[in-house]
Backbone as CSV, one residue per row, in Angstrom:
resi,resn,N_x,N_y,N_z,CA_x,CA_y,CA_z,C_x,C_y,C_z
1,MET,-43.067,27.045,-29.870,-41.642,27.075,-29.071,-41.427,25.592,-29.737
2,LEU,-42.138,24.253,-29.727,-42.025,23.462,-29.742,-41.257,23.356,-31.249
3,LEU,-41.742,24.269,-31.942,-41.182,24.204,-33.217,-39.634,25.300,-33.017
4,MET,-38.927,25.271,-32.310,-38.174,26.519,-32.326,-37.483,25.028,-31.528
5,LEU,-37.681,23.991,-30.488,-37.330,23.216,-29.832,-36.287,22.053,-31.009
6,VAL,-37.393,21.966,-31.752,-37.371,20.485,-32.865,-36.306,20.993,-33.758
7,ASP,-36.284,22.515,-34.336,-35.670,23.182,-35.356,-33.730,23.003,-34.817
8,THR,-34.021,23.891,-33.152,-32.962,23.636,-32.945,-31.670,22.511,-32.739
9,LEU,-32.382,21.549,-32.101,-31.891,19.935,-31.727,-31.518,19.397,-33.058
10,ALA,-32.450,19.931,-34.533,-31.856,19.065,-35.626,-30.331,20.478,-35.854
11,LEU,-30.478,21.564,-35.993,-29.133,22.059,-36.056,-27.989,21.320,-34.637
12,LEU,-28.286,21.228,-33.702,-27.503,20.757,-33.246,-26.621,19.022,-33.612
13,GLY,-28.291,18.587,-34.010,-27.914,17.257,-34.709,-26.603,17.489,-36.066
14,LEU,-27.301,17.823,-37.136,-26.404,18.432,-38.094,-24.729,18.433,-37.944
15,CYS,-24.788,19.794,-37.238,-23.580,20.092,-36.464,-22.618,19.361,-35.803
16,LEU,-23.091,18.290,-34.935,-22.180,17.736,-34.215,-21.824,16.686,-34.746
17,ASP,-23.318,16.243,-35.228,-23.312,14.693,-34.869,-22.883,13.456,-37.000
18,SER,-22.152,13.164,-36.574,-21.293,13.056,-38.292,-22.227,11.990,-37.826
19,ASP,-23.334,10.392,-37.814,-23.881,9.215,-38.082,-25.747,10.778,-38.184
20,HIS,-26.007,11.378,-39.328,-27.372,11.961,-39.622,-28.250,10.952,-39.006
21,ASP,-29.065,11.342,-37.988,-30.815,11.147,-37.313,-31.583,10.845,-38.431
22,MET,-32.415,9.806,-39.472,-32.928,9.882,-40.829,-34.537,10.307,-39.971
23,GLN,-34.651,9.794,-39.309,-36.137,10.131,-38.502,-36.284,12.162,-37.628
24,CYS,-35.039,11.874,-37.166,-35.183,13.013,-36.858,-35.052,14.859,-38.030
25,CYS,-33.924,14.386,-39.068,-34.176,14.460,-40.161,-35.679,14.759,-40.944
26,LYS,-36.174,14.090,-40.787,-37.934,13.659,-41.205,-38.873,14.680,-40.404
27,ASN,-38.687,14.670,-39.197,-39.459,15.159,-38.519,-39.376,17.081,-38.214
28,CYS,-38.143,17.233,-38.562,-37.620,18.672,-38.620,-37.897,19.236,-39.991
29,GLY,-37.788,18.177,-40.682,-38.250,18.916,-42.250,-39.538,19.526,-42.357
30,ILE,-40.428,18.277,-41.725,-41.840,18.307,-41.439,-42.142,19.563,-40.191
31,MET,-42.043,19.583,-39.322,-42.173,21.042,-38.261,-41.736,22.039,-38.883
32,ALA,-40.769,21.979,-39.933,-40.518,23.331,-40.330,-41.434,23.848,-41.543
33,PHE,-41.802,23.091,-42.103,-42.995,23.103,-43.621,-43.523,23.203,-42.895
34,ILE,-44.690,22.817,-41.732,-45.468,23.322,-41.307,-45.494,24.201,-40.708
35,GLY,-44.613,25.087,-39.944,-44.716,26.296,-39.334,-44.611,27.144,-40.412
36,GLY,-43.745,26.963,-41.900,-43.469,28.289,-43.001,-44.660,28.582,-43.317
37,ALA,-45.240,26.927,-43.901,-47.386,27.657,-44.080,-47.802,28.170,-42.752
38,LEU,-47.631,27.894,-42.169,-48.876,28.724,-40.700,-48.504,30.671,-40.849
39,ASP,-46.693,30.465,-41.398,-46.460,31.768,-41.074,-46.513,32.551,-41.932
40,LEU,-46.416,32.335,-43.398,-47.299,31.730,-44.986,-48.803,32.509,-44.892
41,SER,-49.013,31.906,-44.096,-50.991,32.193,-44.422,-51.416,33.391,-43.430
42,ILE,-51.082,33.155,-41.806,-50.635,34.615,-41.311,-50.568,35.756,-42.046
43,ALA,-49.055,35.742,-43.033,-48.909,36.899,-43.626,-49.532,36.998,-44.728
44,VAL,-50.456,36.267,-45.422,-51.172,36.428,-46.408,-52.884,37.318,-45.333
45,GLU,-53.143,36.663,-44.215,-54.339,37.053,-43.952,-54.036,38.612,-43.285
46,SER,-52.774,39.097,-42.907,-52.499,39.993,-42.125,-52.155,41.180,-43.786
47,TYR,-51.633,40.610,-44.643,-52.300,41.503,-46.315,-53.270,42.457,-46.287
48,SER,-54.444,41.088,-45.816,-56.195,41.342,-46.447,-56.039,42.137,-45.421
49,LYS,-55.659,41.987,-44.253,-56.367,43.494,-43.589,-55.567,44.617,-44.002
50,ALA,-54.312,44.520,-44.185,-53.083,45.768,-43.987,-53.734,46.998,-45.156
51,ARG,-54.506,45.876,-46.628,-54.649,46.792,-47.662,-55.875,48.047,-47.355
52,THR,-56.993,47.566,-45.699,-57.449,48.739,-45.383,-57.237,49.472,-44.608
53,VAL,-56.098,49.443,-44.151,-55.286,50.447,-43.783,-55.006,51.712,-44.326
54,GLU,-55.634,53.059,-43.177,-54.434,54.326,-44.456,-53.356,54.411,-44.401
55,PHE,-52.282,54.511,-45.728,-50.879,55.168,-45.751,-50.762,55.907,-44.800
56,SER,-49.264,56.006,-44.465,-48.820,57.706,-44.112,-47.499,57.163,-44.161
57,TRP,-47.008,58.542,-44.854,-45.605,58.645,-45.222,-44.730,58.589,-43.936
58,THR,-45.191,59.806,-42.581,-44.916,59.216,-41.596,-45.005,58.514,-40.781
59,VAL,-45.807,58.051,-40.744,-45.613,56.527,-39.456,-46.003,54.947,-40.339
60,THR,-44.989,54.475,-40.225,-45.314,53.050,-40.390,-46.739,52.527,-39.861
61,PRO,-47.774,52.368,-39.993,-48.445,51.368,-39.530,-47.992,49.561,-39.227
62,HIS,-48.321,49.822,-38.115,-47.609,47.927,-37.755,-47.763,46.902,-38.375
63,ILE,-49.271,47.197,-38.975,-49.239,45.727,-39.774,-48.565,45.652,-40.951
64,TRP,-48.180,46.304,-41.073,-47.195,46.348,-42.464,-45.831,45.393,-41.863
65,ILE,-45.065,45.906,-40.568,-43.809,45.219,-39.955,-44.705,44.227,-39.259
66,PHE,-46.223,43.739,-39.723,-46.250,42.494,-38.724,-46.033,41.485,-40.029
67,LEU,-46.293,42.198,-41.513,-46.166,41.337,-42.503,-45.024,41.028,-42.583
68,LEU,-44.159,41.722,-42.628,-43.152,41.797,-43.104,-42.010,40.959,-42.514
69,SER,-42.587,40.218,-41.069,-41.709,39.801,-40.349,-42.363,39.141,-40.131
70,HIS,-43.611,38.658,-40.784,-44.445,37.261,-40.630,-43.676,35.971,-42.470
71,LEU,-43.566,37.540,-43.478,-42.820,36.512,-44.247,-41.441,36.120,-44.353
72,GLY,-41.303,37.243,-43.620,-39.625,36.180,-43.512,-39.271,35.297,-42.443
73,PHE,-40.473,35.071,-41.440,-40.512,34.147,-40.982,-40.503,32.725,-41.765
74,ALA,-41.468,33.043,-42.324,-42.065,32.000,-43.512,-40.461,31.648,-44.596
75,ALA,-40.222,32.524,-44.881,-38.971,32.314,-45.271,-38.433,31.431,-44.911
76,ALA,-37.704,31.883,-43.673,-36.426,31.133,-43.311,-37.188,29.698,-42.937
77,GLU,-38.127,29.324,-42.478,-38.571,27.950,-41.748,-39.179,27.337,-43.357
78,ILE,-39.455,27.882,-44.496,-38.744,27.068,-45.777,-38.025,26.347,-46.549
79,ALA,-36.944,27.725,-45.985,-35.316,27.340,-46.612,-34.987,26.129,-46.068
80,TRP,-35.423,26.244,-44.135,-34.356,25.164,-43.728,-35.737,23.425,-43.396
81,ALA,-36.658,23.867,-44.148,-37.618,22.868,-44.655,-36.716,22.161,-46.055
82,ALA,-36.578,22.901,-46.937,-35.847,22.842,-47.574,-33.821,22.070,-47.921
83,LEU,-32.949,22.468,-46.832,-32.583,22.019,-46.104,-32.560,20.853,-45.193
84,CYS,-33.858,20.510,-44.835,-33.712,19.046,-44.179,-34.408,17.941,-45.325
85,TYR,-35.048,18.476,-46.327,-34.534,17.414,-47.677,-33.488,17.232,-48.179
86,VAL,-32.779,18.198,-48.470,-31.798,17.876,-48.940,-30.541,17.167,-48.516
87,VAL,-30.655,17.036,-47.188,-29.594,16.058,-45.906,-30.695,14.597,-46.320
88,CYS,-31.847,14.930,-45.888,-32.280,13.344,-45.851,-32.191,12.921,-47.079
89,SER,-32.654,13.794,-48.447,-32.377,12.783,-49.581,-30.839,12.319,-49.799
90,ARG,-30.170,12.708,-49.440,-28.162,12.736,-49.859,-28.232,11.238,-48.683
91,ILE,-28.923,10.767,-47.171,-28.547,10.133,-46.527,-29.213,8.566,-46.771
92,GLU,-30.203,9.049,-47.681,-31.083,8.095,-48.562,-30.415,7.200,-49.504
93,ASP,-29.716,8.412,-50.366,-28.922,7.799,-51.188,-27.477,6.592,-51.106
94,GLN,-26.742,7.525,-49.560,-26.084,6.953,-49.109,-26.256,5.732,-49.236
95,ALA,-27.298,5.432,-48.172,-27.844,4.462,-47.537,-28.049,3.603,-48.960
96,ILE,-28.650,4.072,-49.609,-29.075,2.896,-50.599,-27.775,2.190,-51.153
97,THR,-26.242,3.102,-51.788,-25.376,2.796,-52.201,-24.590,1.930,-51.535
98,VAL,-24.663,2.284,-49.665,-24.270,1.646,-49.220,-24.344,-0.402,-49.396
99,SER,-26.035,-0.771,-49.553,-26.759,-1.212,-49.157,-26.392,-2.341,-50.317
100,GLU,-26.535,-1.623,-51.731,-26.191,-2.238,-52.955,-24.748,-2.481,-53.650
101,GLU,-23.694,-2.589,-52.244,-22.826,-2.710,-52.646,-22.743,-3.943,-53.102
102,VAL,-21.467,-4.283,-54.857,-21.472,-5.568,-54.791,-20.251,-6.016,-54.586
103,TYR,-19.708,-7.310,-54.606,-18.554,-8.086,-53.952,-18.047,-8.550,-55.553
104,LEU,-17.158,-8.385,-55.569,-16.049,-8.991,-57.085,-14.905,-9.048,-56.287
105,ALA,-15.276,-11.233,-57.191,-14.391,-11.496,-56.775,-14.172,-12.500,-58.158
106,THR,-12.325,-12.865,-58.527,-11.966,-13.277,-59.336,-12.667,-14.600,-59.625
107,GLN,-12.383,-15.262,-60.699,-12.595,-16.935,-61.305,-12.481,-18.095,-60.078
108,GLU,-11.567,-17.760,-59.247,-10.921,-18.476,-58.297,-11.541,-18.739,-57.097
109,GLU,-11.825,-16.951,-56.510,-12.951,-16.955,-54.891,-13.794,-17.310,-55.495
110,ALA,-14.740,-17.142,-56.725,-16.131,-17.463,-56.767,-15.936,-19.105,-56.948
111,ARG,-15.240,-19.630,-57.460,-14.963,-21.272,-57.582,-15.503,-21.622,-56.311
112,ILE,-14.279,-21.535,-55.124,-14.620,-22.100,-54.595,-15.290,-21.369,-53.400
113,TYR,-15.843,-20.525,-53.127,-16.958,-19.643,-52.642,-17.933,-20.878,-52.654
114,GLY,-18.675,-20.941,-54.285,-19.467,-21.925,-54.767,-19.699,-23.562,-54.133
115,ALA,-18.244,-23.960,-54.122,-17.696,-25.018,-53.877,-18.190,-24.813,-52.336
116,ALA,-18.078,-24.127,-51.766,-17.938,-24.491,-49.873,-19.617,-24.253,-49.601
117,LEU,-20.389,-23.283,-50.477,-21.843,-22.907,-50.580,-22.364,-25.196,-50.519
118,GLN,-21.797,-25.051,-51.850,-22.357,-26.469,-52.406,-22.319,-28.166,-50.962
119,TRP,-21.255,-27.391,-50.266,-20.667,-28.662,-49.275,-21.305,-27.919,-48.337
120,SER,-21.604,-27.137,-48.091,-22.463,-26.868,-47.161,-23.917,-27.439,-47.163
121,GLU,-24.336,-27.404,-48.021,-25.426,-28.280,-49.077,-26.419,-28.820,-48.510
122,ARG,-24.701,-29.507,-49.223,-25.070,-31.235,-48.712,-24.868,-31.847,-47.606
123,ARG,-23.970,-31.245,-46.614,-24.092,-31.175,-45.035,-25.307,-31.175,-44.427
124,GLY,-26.214,-30.411,-44.761,-27.082,-30.592,-44.700,-27.527,-29.342,-43.249
125,GLY,-26.642,-29.105,-42.586,-26.336,-28.046,-41.630,-25.946,-26.271,-41.687
126,ILE,-25.738,-25.369,-41.214,-25.761,-24.107,-41.424,-24.394,-24.078,-40.572
127,ALA,-23.527,-23.977,-41.414,-22.574,-23.681,-40.655,-21.687,-21.597,-40.600
128,SER,-20.948,-21.650,-39.995,-20.557,-20.383,-40.398,-19.710,-20.217,-41.637
129,PRO,-19.805,-18.958,-42.637,-19.283,-19.224,-43.844,-18.013,-19.705,-43.559
130,THR,-16.889,-19.103,-42.542,-15.224,-18.988,-41.990,-15.099,-20.409,-41.913
131,SER,-15.652,-20.865,-41.824,-15.650,-22.204,-41.258,-15.831,-23.281,-42.341
132,VAL,-16.668,-22.892,-43.001,-17.415,-24.001,-44.560,-16.034,-23.372,-45.580
133,ILE,-14.970,-22.068,-45.837,-14.582,-21.772,-45.966,-13.474,-22.035,-46.066
134,LYS,-13.146,-22.253,-44.631,-11.581,-23.258,-44.302,-11.441,-24.218,-44.603
135,GLU,-12.699,-25.292,-44.825,-12.023,-26.418,-44.736,-12.657,-27.058,-45.753
136,VAL,-13.120,-26.140,-46.955,-13.464,-26.730,-48.509,-12.018,-26.435,-48.786
137,ALA,-11.295,-24.941,-48.623,-9.644,-24.818,-49.103,-8.797,-25.364,-48.246
138,GLU,-8.775,-25.900,-47.721,-8.216,-26.925,-47.281,-7.983,-28.565,-48.014
139,GLY,-9.120,-28.412,-48.330,-9.008,-29.869,-49.449,-9.226,-29.444,-50.418
140,TYR,-8.821,-28.468,-50.910,-8.613,-28.036,-51.964,-7.095,-27.625,-53.073
141,PRO,-6.944,-28.519,-54.240,-5.560,-28.859,-54.416,-4.865,-27.958,-55.107
142,GLY,-5.063,-27.083,-55.321,-4.781,-25.859,-56.153,-4.298,-24.703,-54.680
143,ASN,-3.401,-23.708,-55.679,-2.137,-23.078,-55.119,-3.676,-22.528,-53.799
144,PRO,-2.707,-22.107,-52.733,-4.302,-22.025,-51.777,-3.906,-20.018,-51.985
145,GLN,-5.255,-19.510,-51.821,-5.558,-18.060,-51.803,-6.067,-17.723,-50.605
146,LYS,-5.700,-16.694,-50.070,-5.701,-15.709,-48.863,-7.168,-15.003,-49.635
147,LEU,-8.462,-15.158,-48.339,-9.460,-14.463,-49.426,-9.617,-13.281,-48.370
148,PRO,-10.118,-12.193,-49.276,-11.171,-11.329,-47.641,-11.603,-11.149,-46.911
């Protein structure tokens, strides 16, 4: 029952939420994999019992239905765990690319920014970056540039 609740919440989160929760994705994948492994072990156990059941062409033994249902459940849960793994890896890749973005500046912008950093270090205090750049840019003798 807990596994179904976690899977339902994760499915709703994937379908309705544009900002995916990484921890929910990991928990859902772990729960799905554990559930799939348990269903697979039950299927293997029922297969070992099913080999001793006499086969009949007219009546299907209930143990075979039990075996096939647990194999289906195991396949569905392991597929769900694989989907969660793919979604989690894509979320991590997006987070890495966002955190590793590099700001490209022209030489003029880099020179102004470097002068602002040196000026703030000489001043000894930590000022806000916008006020430092504004003060350095006002004292700069060249053409005024609009910084992004």
